[in-house]
C-alpha positions in Angstrom: 45.6 8.1 66.3 48.8 6.2 65.5 49.0 4.1 62.3 51.1 0.9 62.1 53.2 2.4 59.3 54.4 5.1 61.8 55.7 2.5 64.2 59.1 0.7 64.2 60.2 -2.1 66.4 63.8 -1.6 65.3 65.2 1.8 66.2 69.0 1.6 65.5 70.3 5.0 66.4 72.4 5.5 69.6 72.4 9.2 70.0 69.6 11.6 70.9 70.0 13.5 67.7 69.9 10.4 65.5 67.0 8.9 67.4 65.0 12.1 66.7 65.9 11.9 63.0 65.0 8.2 62.8 61.6 8.8 64.5 60.8 11.7 62.2 61.7 9.6 59.2 58.8 7.3 60.2 56.4 10.1 59.2 58.4 11.8 56.4 55.6 11.0 53.9 52.7 11.9 56.3 50.3 14.2 54.5 50.2 16.5 57.5 54.0 17.0 57.5 54.9 20.0 55.4 58.6 20.5 56.2 60.7 17.6 57.5 63.8 19.8 58.3 61.8 22.4 60.2 60.1 19.7 62.2 63.4 18.0 63.0 65.0 21.3 64.1 62.0 22.1 66.3 62.1 18.7 68.0 65.9 18.9 68.5 65.6 22.4 69.9 62.9 21.2 72.3 65.1 18.2 73.4 68.2 20.4 73.8 66.2 22.7 76.1 65.0 19.9 78.3 65.0 16.1 78.0 61.7 14.5 77.2 62.8 11.3 78.9 60.0 10.5 81.3 61.5 7.6 83.2 60.6 3.9 83.3 62.1 3.5 79.8 59.8 6.1 78.1 60.5 9.3 76.2 58.0 11.6 74.5 60.0 13.9 72.1 57.6 16.5 71.0 57.2 20.0 69.4 54.5 22.4 68.4 55.5 23.6 65.0 54.4 25.3 61.8 55.8 22.2 59.9 52.6 20.2 60.4 49.0 20.8 59.5 47.6 18.5 62.1 48.8 16.3 64.9 51.2 13.5 64.0 52.2 10.6 66.2 55.0 8.0 65.7 56.4 5.3 68.0 59.8 3.7 68.0 61.1 0.8 70.0 64.8 0.6 70.8 65.5 -2.9 72.0 68.8 -2.1 73.7 67.7 1.2 75.1 69.8 4.4 75.1 70.6 7.2 77.5 68.0 9.9 76.9 68.5 12.0 80.0 65.6 10.5 81.9 65.2 11.5 85.5 65.6 7.9 86.7 68.8 7.5 84.6 67.4 4.3 83.1 67.8 3.7 79.3 64.9 4.6 77.2 63.3 1.8 75.0 60.0 3.5 73.9 59.9 6.7 72.0 56.6 8.4 71.2 57.1 11.3 68.8 54.4 14.0 68.9 54.2 16.9 66.5 51.3 19.4 66.7 50.5 22.6 64.9 51.4 25.8 66.8 47.7 26.6 67.4 47.0 23.2 69.0 48.4 23.9 72.5 45.6 22.3 74.4 45.4 19.2 72.2 49.1 18.8 72.3 49.1 18.6 76.1 46.1 16.2 76.1 47.9 13.8 73.8 51.1 14.0 75.9 49.1 13.4 79.1 47.3 10.5 77.5 50.5 8.8 76.5 52.0 9.4 79.9 48.9 8.0 81.7 48.8 5.0 79.4 52.5 4.2 80.0 52.5 4.9 83.8 51.7 1.2 84.7 54.9 -0.7 85.5 54.1 -3.3 82.9 53.4 -1.0 80.0 57.0 -0.7 78.7 57.6 -4.4 79.2 54.4 -5.3 77.4 55.3 -3.1 74.5 58.9 -4.5 74.3 57.4 -8.0 73.9 55.4 -7.0 70.8 56.3 -8.6 67.5 54.5 -6.2 65.1 53.2 -2.6 64.9 49.7 -4.1 65.1 50.6 -5.8 68.4 51.8 -2.4 69.7 48.5 -0.7 68.8 46.6 -3.5 70.5 48.7 -3.2 73.7 48.4 0.6 73.8 44.6 0.3 73.4 44.4 -2.2 76.3 46.4 0.0 78.6 
């Protein structure tokens, strides 16, 4: 579901707002994204309401929005990690951005659940941080 061109190993932003913008920029040319600004506003609104930091270095910023025609997934790695309001207060290094159409509630939850299950192993984040390319990340995610 995720393509290598929608993965970055070099997130640079240091604020929640800028991380969200940088993640969304990975998919700005995605054919299913119809309105970048609307999608950004929806993801920011969702994040302002409740942090999507999951703990163990993982966050899943997400939104159901009219700004997409079909589900879009992106992944960003922040080597230093940033405070993202995670329940364990640990810095977040891995960001999975999920955008789904408003009508795809069930699928949206399934994708979020799948990401969370894949990343629940203690080695998952560490394994992904060791990756040297987007293709390596795709392989590690597939193995977990």
